[in-house]
ZAMARGU-4260 file (C-alpha; in steps of 0.2 Angstrom, whole numbers, plus 5000, padded with zeros to 4 digits):
<rodrens>
0) 5100/5268/4663 | 5081/5270/4665 | 5078/5259/4650 | 5089/5246/4658 | 5080/5246/4674
5) 5063/5245/4665 | 5069/5230/4655 | 5075/5221/4671 | 5058/5225/4679 | 5048/5219/4664
10) 5059/5203/4662 | 5063/5198/4679 | 5055/5209/4693 | 5037/5209/4688 | 5036/5190/4683
15) 5044/5186/4700 | 5032/5196/4710 | 5017/5191/4701 | 5011/5173/4699 | 5019/5162/4691
20) 5034/5163/4703 | 5046/5155/4690 | 5052/5163/4675 | 5062/5156/4660 | 5069/5163/4643
25) 5066/5155/4627 | 5074/5156/4609 | 5062/5157/4594 | 5075/5152/4581 | 5071/5156/4563
30) 5079/5156/4546 | 5073/5162/4529 | 5073/5149/4515 | 5067/5150/4497 | 5050/5143/4502
35) 5048/5155/4517 | 5052/5156/4536 | 5057/5140/4546 | 5057/5138/4564 | 5070/5127/4574
40) 5062/5115/4586 | 5071/5103/4598 | 5065/5088/4608 | 5065/5090/4627 | 5077/5079/4636
45) 5064/5071/4648 | 5048/5067/4637 | 5055/5070/4619 | 5041/5082/4615 | 5044/5096/4603
50) 5049/5113/4611 | 5059/5128/4607 | 5076/5130/4617 | 5073/5138/4634 | 5080/5139/4651
55) 5082/5148/4667 | 5089/5166/4668 | 5108/5166/4667 | 5117/5178/4679 | 5126/5191/4670
60) 5116/5189/4654 | 5100/5199/4649 | 5085/5190/4641 | 5092/5190/4623 | 5109/5184/4629
65) 5101/5170/4639 | 5091/5165/4624 | 5107/5164/4613 | 5115/5153/4626 | 5101/5141/4627
70) 5099/5140/4608 | 5118/5136/4608 | 5117/5122/4621 | 5101/5114/4616 | 5101/5117/4597
75) 5118/5121/4591 | 5114/5139/4586 | 5132/5147/4585 | 5127/5163/4577 | 5111/5173/4577
80) 5104/5190/4577 | 5094/5192/4592 | 5080/5205/4596 | 5083/5213/4612 | 5065/5213/4617
85) 5054/5198/4619 | 5042/5195/4605 | 5029/5186/4616 | 5027/5175/4632 | 5019/5159/4636
90) 5016/5149/4652 | 5017/5131/4655 | 5018/5119/4670 | 5035/5113/4674 | 5038/5097/4683
95) 5052/5100/4695 | 5065/5087/4701 | 5055/5084/4717 | 5039/5080/4707 | 5030/5096/4711
100) 5023/5106/4697 | 5025/5125/4695 | 5018/5137/4683 | 5032/5145/4673 | 5031/5161/4663
105) 5043/5161/4648 | 5049/5176/4639 | 5052/5172/4620 | 5066/5181/4610 | 5067/5180/4592
110) 5084/5174/4585 | 5087/5175/4566 | 5100/5160/4564 | 5115/5163/4553 | 5126/5148/4559
115) 5121/5131/4565 | 5133/5118/4571 | 5131/5099/4572 | 5142/5097/4587 | 5134/5106/4602
120) 5133/5103/4621 | 5116/5093/4621 | 5118/5085/4603 | 5117/5068/4610 | 5102/5072/4621
125) 5090/5080/4608 | 5084/5080/4591 | 5081/5096/4581 | 5071/5100/4566 | 5068/5115/4554
130) 5049/5116/4550 | 5037/5129/4544 | 5028/5140/4558 | 5012/5130/4554 | 5020/5113/4558
135) 5029/5120/4573 | 5012/5126/4580 | 5005/5109/4577 | 5020/5100/4586 | 5021/5111/4602
140) 5009/5108/4617 | 5008/5125/4624 | 4993/5135/4618 | 5001/5152/4619 | 5017/5146/4610
145) 5006/5139/4597 | 4997/5156/4594 | 5014/5165/4594 | 5020/5153/4580 | 5005/5154/4570
150) 5008/5173/4569 | 5025/5172/4562
</rodrens>
C-alpha cells in the first residue's frame, strides 16, 4: 500500500502541486530488430510534427496503463510489455483549445511492443514510423525527450 501511495504521489500529486500544473503520460514504444532497437514515432493531429504517443491521465489506470492506452489509440500498439515506473520525464508547452499555452510535465513509460495493428482508433489522423533512437531524437522537438531518446 505504501508503494502505491508513493507512486500516486510521484506520478500525480507532486507534479500537480509543483509547476507545471498539467501532467501527461507518454509511451516510449520500442522493438528489437536485427539491426538494433527502433522507436515508434507518430505525427501529432494538429501540426503533423513527430512525437511519441501521449495523453492526459486516465481515471482508473496507472501511468503504465495510461501509456498502453495512448499507444493503442494513437499508434496501434495492441500488445506490449510495459515498465511500471517512468524511464524519464520531459516538459513542453501545450497550446490549449482556448489558445492559451501551459507547461506540461510528461512522464515517459517504456513499452516493448510485441504486436502492432494497422487498424486503430486514430489511424486516419496520424502517420507512424519505426526509426532508430538517433533519428527519433532528430525528429522530435522537445530537448528533454531528445536526450532521453539518445540514451536508449
